[in-house]
mmCIF file of the N, C-alpha and C atoms, coordinates in Angstrom:
data_MODEL
# 
_entry.id   MODEL 
# 
loop_
_atom_site.group_PDB 
_atom_site.id 
_atom_site.type_symbol 
_atom_site.label_atom_id 
_atom_site.label_alt_id 
_atom_site.label_comp_id 
_atom_site.label_asym_id 
_atom_site.label_entity_id 
_atom_site.label_seq_id 
_atom_site.pdbx_PDB_ins_code 
_atom_site.Cartn_x 
_atom_site.Cartn_y 
_atom_site.Cartn_z 
_atom_site.occupancy 
_atom_site.B_iso_or_equiv 
_atom_site.pdbx_formal_charge 
_atom_site.auth_seq_id 
_atom_site.auth_comp_id 
_atom_site.auth_asym_id 
_atom_site.auth_atom_id 
_atom_site.pdbx_PDB_model_num 
ATOM 1   N N  . MET A 1 1  ? 94.572  109.925 77.153  1.00 0.00 ? 1  MET A N  1 
ATOM 2   C CA . MET A 1 1  ? 95.251  108.659 76.948  1.00 0.00 ? 1  MET A CA 1 
ATOM 3   C C  . MET A 1 1  ? 94.966  107.746 78.135  1.00 0.00 ? 1  MET A C  1 
ATOM 4   N N  . THR A 1 2  ? 94.556  106.521 77.857  1.00 0.00 ? 2  THR A N  1 
ATOM 5   C CA . THR A 1 2  ? 94.253  105.584 78.931  1.00 0.00 ? 2  THR A CA 1 
ATOM 6   C C  . THR A 1 2  ? 95.407  104.619 79.121  1.00 0.00 ? 2  THR A C  1 
ATOM 7   N N  . ASP A 1 3  ? 95.555  104.159 80.325  1.00 0.00 ? 3  ASP A N  1 
ATOM 8   C CA . ASP A 1 3  ? 96.599  103.201 80.675  1.00 0.00 ? 3  ASP A CA 1 
ATOM 9   C C  . ASP A 1 3  ? 96.062  101.801 80.434  1.00 0.00 ? 3  ASP A C  1 
ATOM 10  N N  . ASN A 1 4  ? 96.766  101.008 79.641  1.00 0.00 ? 4  ASN A N  1 
ATOM 11  C CA . ASN A 1 4  ? 96.305  99.656  79.332  1.00 0.00 ? 4  ASN A CA 1 
ATOM 12  C C  . ASN A 1 4  ? 96.667  98.648  80.404  1.00 0.00 ? 4  ASN A C  1 
ATOM 13  N N  . ASN A 1 5  ? 97.474  99.041  81.383  1.00 0.00 ? 5  ASN A N  1 
ATOM 14  C CA . ASN A 1 5  ? 97.845  98.134  82.461  1.00 0.00 ? 5  ASN A CA 1 
ATOM 15  C C  . ASN A 1 5  ? 96.807  98.199  83.563  1.00 0.00 ? 5  ASN A C  1 
ATOM 16  N N  . PRO A 1 6  ? 96.218  97.060  83.906  1.00 0.00 ? 6  PRO A N  1 
ATOM 17  C CA . PRO A 1 6  ? 95.206  97.075  84.968  1.00 0.00 ? 6  PRO A CA 1 
ATOM 18  C C  . PRO A 1 6  ? 95.824  97.424  86.315  1.00 0.00 ? 6  PRO A C  1 
ATOM 19  N N  . ILE A 1 7  ? 95.048  98.085  87.125  1.00 0.00 ? 7  ILE A N  1 
ATOM 20  C CA . ILE A 1 7  ? 95.476  98.425  88.477  1.00 0.00 ? 7  ILE A CA 1 
ATOM 21  C C  . ILE A 1 7  ? 95.511  97.143  89.295  1.00 0.00 ? 7  ILE A C  1 
ATOM 22  N N  . GLN A 1 8  ? 96.610  96.921  89.981  1.00 0.00 ? 8  GLN A N  1 
ATOM 23  C CA . GLN A 1 8  ? 96.756  95.725  90.801  1.00 0.00 ? 8  GLN A CA 1 
ATOM 24  C C  . GLN A 1 8  ? 96.962  96.128  92.257  1.00 0.00 ? 8  GLN A C  1 
ATOM 25  N N  . LEU A 1 9  ? 96.035  95.728  93.094  1.00 0.00 ? 9  LEU A N  1 
ATOM 26  C CA . LEU A 1 9  ? 96.191  95.931  94.532  1.00 0.00 ? 9  LEU A CA 1 
ATOM 27  C C  . LEU A 1 9  ? 97.131  94.864  95.073  1.00 0.00 ? 9  LEU A C  1 
ATOM 28  N N  . GLU A 1 10 ? 97.755  95.165  96.186  1.00 0.00 ? 10 GLU A N  1 
ATOM 29  C CA . GLU A 1 10 ? 98.642  94.173  96.788  1.00 0.00 ? 10 GLU A CA 1 
ATOM 30  C C  . GLU A 1 10 ? 97.807  93.033  97.361  1.00 0.00 ? 10 GLU A C  1 
ATOM 31  N N  . LYS A 1 11 ? 98.115  91.836  96.919  1.00 0.00 ? 11 LYS A N  1 
ATOM 32  C CA . LYS A 1 11 ? 97.377  90.644  97.345  1.00 0.00 ? 11 LYS A CA 1 
ATOM 33  C C  . LYS A 1 11 ? 97.779  90.281  98.778  1.00 0.00 ? 11 LYS A C  1 
ATOM 34  N N  . PRO A 1 12 ? 96.808  89.880  99.612  1.00 0.00 ? 12 PRO A N  1 
ATOM 35  C CA . PRO A 1 12 ? 97.150  89.474  100.976 1.00 0.00 ? 12 PRO A CA 1 
ATOM 36  C C  . PRO A 1 12 ? 98.144  88.317  100.980 1.00 0.00 ? 12 PRO A C  1 
ATOM 37  N N  . THR A 1 13 ? 98.974  88.300  101.982 1.00 0.00 ? 13 THR A N  1 
ATOM 38  C CA . THR A 1 13 ? 99.977  87.258  102.136 1.00 0.00 ? 13 THR A CA 1 
ATOM 39  C C  . THR A 1 13 ? 99.428  86.160  103.040 1.00 0.00 ? 13 THR A C  1 
ATOM 40  N N  . PRO A 1 14 ? 99.514  84.911  102.594 1.00 0.00 ? 14 PRO A N  1 
ATOM 41  C CA . PRO A 1 14 ? 99.030  83.821  103.453 1.00 0.00 ? 14 PRO A CA 1 
ATOM 42  C C  . PRO A 1 14 ? 99.883  83.707  104.710 1.00 0.00 ? 14 PRO A C  1 
ATOM 43  N N  . PRO A 1 15 ? 99.329  83.110  105.748 1.00 0.00 ? 15 PRO A N  1 
ATOM 44  C CA . PRO A 1 15 ? 100.102 82.913  106.975 1.00 0.00 ? 15 PRO A CA 1 
ATOM 45  C C  . PRO A 1 15 ? 101.381 82.137  106.680 1.00 0.00 ? 15 PRO A C  1 
ATOM 46  N N  . GLY A 1 16 ? 102.429 82.493  107.383 1.00 0.00 ? 16 GLY A N  1 
ATOM 47  C CA . GLY A 1 16 ? 103.710 81.827  107.197 1.00 0.00 ? 16 GLY A CA 1 
ATOM 48  C C  . GLY A 1 16 ? 103.769 80.512  107.963 1.00 0.00 ? 16 GLY A C  1 
ATOM 49  N N  . ASP A 1 17 ? 104.833 79.795  107.703 1.00 0.00 ? 17 ASP A N  1 
ATOM 50  C CA . ASP A 1 17 ? 105.058 78.547  108.428 1.00 0.00 ? 17 ASP A CA 1 
ATOM 51  C C  . ASP A 1 17 ? 105.091 78.826  109.927 1.00 0.00 ? 17 ASP A C  1 
ATOM 52  N N  . GLY A 1 18 ? 104.378 78.043  110.669 1.00 0.00 ? 18 GLY A N  1 
ATOM 53  C CA . GLY A 1 18 ? 104.374 78.181  112.120 1.00 0.00 ? 18 GLY A CA 1 
ATOM 54  C C  . GLY A 1 18 ? 103.362 79.173  112.658 1.00 0.00 ? 18 GLY A C  1 
ATOM 55  N N  . GLU A 1 19 ? 102.674 79.922  111.782 1.00 0.00 ? 19 GLU A N  1 
ATOM 56  C CA . GLU A 1 19 ? 101.671 80.870  112.269 1.00 0.00 ? 19 GLU A CA 1 
ATOM 57  C C  . GLU A 1 19 ? 100.362 80.175  112.627 1.00 0.00 ? 19 GLU A C  1 
ATOM 58  N N  . CYS A 1 20 ? 100.123 79.037  112.030 1.00 0.00 ? 20 CYS A N  1 
ATOM 59  C CA . CYS A 1 20 ? 98.928  78.245  112.339 1.00 0.00 ? 20 CYS A CA 1 
ATOM 60  C C  . CYS A 1 20 ? 99.361  77.100  113.250 1.00 0.00 ? 20 CYS A C  1 
ATOM 61  N N  . CYS A 1 21 ? 98.597  76.883  114.309 1.00 0.00 ? 21 CYS A N  1 
ATOM 62  C CA . CYS A 1 21 ? 98.963  75.818  115.245 1.00 0.00 ? 21 CYS A CA 1 
ATOM 63  C C  . CYS A 1 21 ? 98.554  74.440  114.735 1.00 0.00 ? 21 CYS A C  1 
ATOM 64  N N  . GLU A 1 22 ? 97.709  74.413  113.683 1.00 0.00 ? 22 GLU A N  1 
ATOM 65  C CA . GLU A 1 22 ? 97.247  73.182  113.045 1.00 0.00 ? 22 GLU A CA 1 
ATOM 66  C C  . GLU A 1 22 ? 96.538  72.226  113.995 1.00 0.00 ? 22 GLU A C  1 
ATOM 67  N N  . SER A 1 23 ? 95.981  72.773  115.068 1.00 0.00 ? 23 SER A N  1 
ATOM 68  C CA . SER A 1 23 ? 95.248  71.923  116.008 1.00 0.00 ? 23 SER A CA 1 
ATOM 69  C C  . SER A 1 23 ? 93.805  71.706  115.571 1.00 0.00 ? 23 SER A C  1 
ATOM 70  N N  . GLY A 1 24 ? 93.305  72.618  114.730 1.00 0.00 ? 24 GLY A N  1 
ATOM 71  C CA . GLY A 1 24 ? 91.931  72.508  114.266 1.00 0.00 ? 24 GLY A CA 1 
ATOM 72  C C  . GLY A 1 24 ? 90.897  73.004  115.254 1.00 0.00 ? 24 GLY A C  1 
ATOM 73  N N  . VAL A 1 25 ? 91.336  73.550  116.375 1.00 0.00 ? 25 VAL A N  1 
ATOM 74  C CA . VAL A 1 25 ? 90.377  74.015  117.379 1.00 0.00 ? 25 VAL A CA 1 
ATOM 75  C C  . VAL A 1 25 ? 90.346  75.535  117.517 1.00 0.00 ? 25 VAL A C  1 
ATOM 76  N N  . CYS A 1 26 ? 91.256  76.240  116.872 1.00 0.00 ? 26 CYS A N  1 
ATOM 77  C CA . CYS A 1 26 ? 91.277  77.709  116.962 1.00 0.00 ? 26 CYS A CA 1 
ATOM 78  C C  . CYS A 1 26 ? 90.089  78.280  116.198 1.00 0.00 ? 26 CYS A C  1 
ATOM 79  N N  . ASP A 1 27 ? 89.408  79.184  116.824 1.00 0.00 ? 27 ASP A N  1 
ATOM 80  C CA . ASP A 1 27 ? 88.268  79.826  116.178 1.00 0.00 ? 27 ASP A CA 1 
ATOM 81  C C  . ASP A 1 27 ? 88.239  81.283  116.596 1.00 0.00 ? 27 ASP A C  1 
ATOM 82  N N  . PRO A 1 28 ? 88.657  82.196  115.757 1.00 0.00 ? 28 PRO A N  1 
ATOM 83  C CA . PRO A 1 28 ? 89.060  81.995  114.368 1.00 0.00 ? 28 PRO A CA 1 
ATOM 84  C C  . PRO A 1 28 ? 90.534  81.627  114.258 1.00 0.00 ? 28 PRO A C  1 
ATOM 85  N N  . CYS A 1 29 ? 90.848  80.993  113.171 1.00 0.00 ? 29 CYS A N  1 
ATOM 86  C CA . CYS A 1 29 ? 92.222  80.590  112.844 1.00 0.00 ? 29 CYS A CA 1 
ATOM 87  C C  . CYS A 1 29 ? 92.861  81.704  112.012 1.00 0.00 ? 29 CYS A C  1 
ATOM 88  N N  . VAL A 1 30 ? 94.180  81.750  111.974 1.00 0.00 ? 30 VAL A N  1 
ATOM 89  C CA . VAL A 1 30 ? 94.854  82.734  111.136 1.00 0.00 ? 30 VAL A CA 1 
ATOM 90  C C  . VAL A 1 30 ? 94.445  82.576  109.676 1.00 0.00 ? 30 VAL A C  1 
ATOM 91  N N  . TRP A 1 31 ? 94.112  81.343  109.274 1.00 0.00 ? 31 TRP A N  1 
ATOM 92  C CA . TRP A 1 31 ? 93.653  81.117  107.899 1.00 0.00 ? 31 TRP A CA 1 
ATOM 93  C C  . TRP A 1 31 ? 92.294  81.741  107.656 1.00 0.00 ? 31 TRP A C  1 
ATOM 94  N N  . ASP A 1 32 ? 91.437  81.796  108.682 1.00 0.00 ? 32 ASP A N  1 
ATOM 95  C CA . ASP A 1 32 ? 90.132  82.459  108.546 1.00 0.00 ? 32 ASP A CA 1 
ATOM 96  C C  . ASP A 1 32 ? 90.324  83.935  108.217 1.00 0.00 ? 32 ASP A C  1 
ATOM 97  N N  . PHE A 1 33 ? 91.266  84.575  108.912 1.00 0.00 ? 33 PHE A N  1 
ATOM 98  C CA . PHE A 1 33 ? 91.556  85.992  108.646 1.00 0.00 ? 33 PHE A CA 1 
ATOM 99  C C  . PHE A 1 33 ? 92.101  86.167  107.232 1.00 0.00 ? 33 PHE A C  1 
ATOM 100 N N  . TYR A 1 34 ? 92.991  85.288  106.842 1.00 0.00 ? 34 TYR A N  1 
ATOM 101 C CA . TYR A 1 34 ? 93.575  85.372  105.505 1.00 0.00 ? 34 TYR A CA 1 
ATOM 102 C C  . TYR A 1 34 ? 92.494  85.216  104.432 1.00 0.00 ? 34 TYR A C  1 
ATOM 103 N N  . TYR A 1 35 ? 91.632  84.219  104.562 1.00 0.00 ? 35 TYR A N  1 
ATOM 104 C CA . TYR A 1 35 ? 90.607  83.994  103.547 1.00 0.00 ? 35 TYR A CA 1 
ATOM 105 C C  . TYR A 1 35 ? 89.615  85.154  103.479 1.00 0.00 ? 35 TYR A C  1 
ATOM 106 N N  . LYS A 1 36 ? 89.337  85.784  104.607 1.00 0.00 ? 36 LYS A N  1 
ATOM 107 C CA . LYS A 1 36 ? 88.459  86.955  104.601 1.00 0.00 ? 36 LYS A CA 1 
ATOM 108 C C  . LYS A 1 36 ? 89.139  88.119  103.871 1.00 0.00 ? 36 LYS A C  1 
ATOM 109 N N  . GLU A 1 37 ? 90.409  88.350  104.167 1.00 0.00 ? 37 GLU A N  1 
ATOM 110 C CA . GLU A 1 37 ? 91.158  89.407  103.482 1.00 0.00 ? 37 GLU A CA 1 
ATOM 111 C C  . GLU A 1 37 ? 91.254  89.122  101.987 1.00 0.00 ? 37 GLU A C  1 
ATOM 112 N N  . LEU A 1 38 ? 91.470  87.861  101.624 1.00 0.00 ? 38 LEU A N  1 
ATOM 113 C CA . LEU A 1 38 ? 91.571  87.474  100.223 1.00 0.00 ? 38 LEU A CA 1 
ATOM 114 C C  . LEU A 1 38 ? 90.248  87.713  99.496  1.00 0.00 ? 38 LEU A C  1 
ATOM 115 N N  . GLN A 1 39 ? 89.152  87.397  100.144 1.00 0.00 ? 39 GLN A N  1 
ATOM 116 C CA . GLN A 1 39 ? 87.837  87.634  99.541  1.00 0.00 ? 39 GLN A CA 1 
ATOM 117 C C  . GLN A 1 39 ? 87.616  89.127  99.312  1.00 0.00 ? 39 GLN A C  1 
ATOM 118 N N  . GLN A 1 40 ? 87.961  89.950  100.303 1.00 0.00 ? 40 GLN A N  1 
ATOM 119 C CA . GLN A 1 40 ? 87.814  91.396  100.160 1.00 0.00 ? 40 GLN A CA 1 
ATOM 120 C C  . GLN A 1 40 ? 88.721  91.924  99.055  1.00 0.00 ? 40 GLN A C  1 
ATOM 121 N N  . TRP A 1 41 ? 89.941  91.394  98.962  1.00 0.00 ? 41 TRP A N  1 
ATOM 122 C CA . TRP A 1 41 ? 90.866  91.793  97.911  1.00 0.00 ? 41 TRP A CA 1 
ATOM 123 C C  . TRP A 1 41 ? 90.289  91.462  96.534  1.00 0.00 ? 41 TRP A C  1 
ATOM 124 N N  . ARG A 1 42 ? 89.729  90.263  96.393  1.00 0.00 ? 42 ARG A N  1 
ATOM 125 C CA . ARG A 1 42 ? 89.163  89.859  95.098  1.00 0.00 ? 42 ARG A CA 1 
ATOM 126 C C  . ARG A 1 42 ? 88.012  90.772  94.693  1.00 0.00 ? 42 ARG A C  1 
ATOM 127 N N  . ILE A 1 43 ? 87.172  91.133  95.648  1.00 0.00 ? 43 ILE A N  1 
ATOM 128 C CA . ILE A 1 43 ? 86.040  92.020  95.354  1.00 0.00 ? 43 ILE A CA 1 
ATOM 129 C C  . ILE A 1 43 ? 86.548  93.387  94.909  1.00 0.00 ? 43 ILE A C  1 
ATOM 130 N N  . LYS A 1 44 ? 87.479  93.963  95.673  1.00 0.00 ? 44 LYS A N  1 
ATOM 131 C CA . LYS A 1 44 ? 88.012  95.287  95.327  1.00 0.00 ? 44 LYS A CA 1 
ATOM 132 C C  . LYS A 1 44 ? 88.746  95.255  93.994  1.00 0.00 ? 44 LYS A C  1 
ATOM 133 N N  . GLN A 1 45 ? 89.518  94.198  93.755  1.00 0.00 ? 45 GLN A N  1 
ATOM 134 C CA . GLN A 1 45 ? 90.255  94.087  92.502  1.00 0.00 ? 45 GLN A CA 1 
ATOM 135 C C  . GLN A 1 45 ? 89.282  93.985  91.332  1.00 0.00 ? 45 GLN A C  1 
ATOM 136 N N  . SER A 1 46 ? 88.225  93.227  91.501  1.00 0.00 ? 46 SER A N  1 
ATOM 137 C CA . SER A 1 46 ? 87.218  93.077  90.459  1.00 0.00 ? 46 SER A CA 1 
ATOM 138 C C  . SER A 1 46 ? 86.527  94.416  90.174  1.00 0.00 ? 46 SER A C  1 
ATOM 139 N N  . GLU A 1 47 ? 86.222  95.160  91.223  1.00 0.00 ? 47 GLU A N  1 
ATOM 140 C CA . GLU A 1 47 ? 85.595  96.472  91.052  1.00 0.00 ? 47 GLU A CA 1 
ATOM 141 C C  . GLU A 1 47 ? 86.524  97.425  90.308  1.00 0.00 ? 47 GLU A C  1 
ATOM 142 N N  . LEU A 1 48 ? 87.802  97.429  90.662  1.00 0.00 ? 48 LEU A N  1 
ATOM 143 C CA . LEU A 1 48 ? 88.763  98.295  89.973  1.00 0.00 ? 48 LEU A CA 1 
ATOM 144 C C  . LEU A 1 48 ? 88.891  97.921  88.501  1.00 0.00 ? 48 LEU A C  1 
ATOM 145 N N  . ASN A 1 49 ? 88.932  96.629  88.214  1.00 0.00 ? 49 ASN A N  1 
ATOM 146 C CA . ASN A 1 49 ? 89.027  96.175  86.835  1.00 0.00 ? 49 ASN A CA 1 
ATOM 147 C C  . ASN A 1 49 ? 87.794  96.592  86.046  1.00 0.00 ? 49 ASN A C  1 
ATOM 148 N N  . ALA A 1 50 ? 86.619  96.498  86.654  1.00 0.00 ? 50 ALA A N  1 
ATOM 149 C CA . ALA A 1 50 ? 85.379  96.887  85.988  1.00 0.00 ? 50 ALA A CA 1 
ATOM 150 C C  . ALA A 1 50 ? 85.380  98.392  85.725  1.00 0.00 ? 50 ALA A C  1 
ATOM 151 N N  . GLU A 1 51 ? 85.831  99.175  86.710  1.00 0.00 ? 51 GLU A N  1 
ATOM 152 C CA . GLU A 1 51 ? 85.892  100.625 86.520  1.00 0.00 ? 51 GLU A CA 1 
ATOM 153 C C  . GLU A 1 51 ? 86.841  100.990 85.393  1.00 0.00 ? 51 GLU A C  1 
ATOM 154 N N  . GLN A 1 52 ? 87.954  100.309 85.322  1.00 0.00 ? 52 GLN A N  1 
ATOM 155 C CA . GLN A 1 52 ? 88.926  100.576 84.266  1.00 0.00 ? 52 GLN A CA 1 
ATOM 156 C C  . GLN A 1 52 ? 88.340  100.226 82.894  1.00 0.00 ? 52 GLN A C  1 
ATOM 157 N N  . GLN A 1 53 ? 87.601  99.126  82.819  1.00 0.00 ? 53 GLN A N  1 
ATOM 158 C CA . GLN A 1 53 ? 86.970  98.751  81.553  1.00 0.00 ? 53 GLN A CA 1 
ATOM 159 C C  . GLN A 1 53 ? 85.921  99.780  81.142  1.00 0.00 ? 53 GLN A C  1 
ATOM 160 N N  . ASP A 1 54 ? 85.183  100.308 82.113  1.00 0.00 ? 54 ASP A N  1 
ATOM 161 C CA . ASP A 1 54 ? 84.161  101.316 81.832  1.00 0.00 ? 54 ASP A CA 1 
ATOM 162 C C  . ASP A 1 54 ? 84.779  102.620 81.342  1.00 0.00 ? 54 ASP A C  1 
ATOM 163 N N  . ALA A 1 55 ? 85.996  102.908 81.795  1.00 0.00 ? 55 ALA A N  1 
ATOM 164 C CA . ALA A 1 55 ? 86.659  104.146 81.427  1.00 0.00 ? 55 ALA A CA 1 
ATOM 165 C C  . ALA A 1 55 ? 87.219  104.105 79.998  1.00 0.00 ? 55 ALA A C  1 
ATOM 166 N N  . LYS A 1 56 ? 87.310  102.921 79.420  1.00 0.00 ? 56 LYS A N  1 
ATOM 167 C CA . LYS A 1 56 ? 87.881  102.804 78.066  1.00 0.00 ? 56 LYS A CA 1 
ATOM 168 C C  . LYS A 1 56 ? 86.903  103.231 77.016  1.00 0.00 ? 56 LYS A C  1 
# 
């Protein structure tokens, strides 16, 4: 029996209020870390979804 609910990884949390200094000169910025984590999450989530589809 296969599970019809897709596996969902925990999505990264964006930086909270006050975590970014908003000066535009930080390199890397907390948003850079977030966007990198989000990209990795999307790739892993896509791979899991594809594996689940292949298993059906």
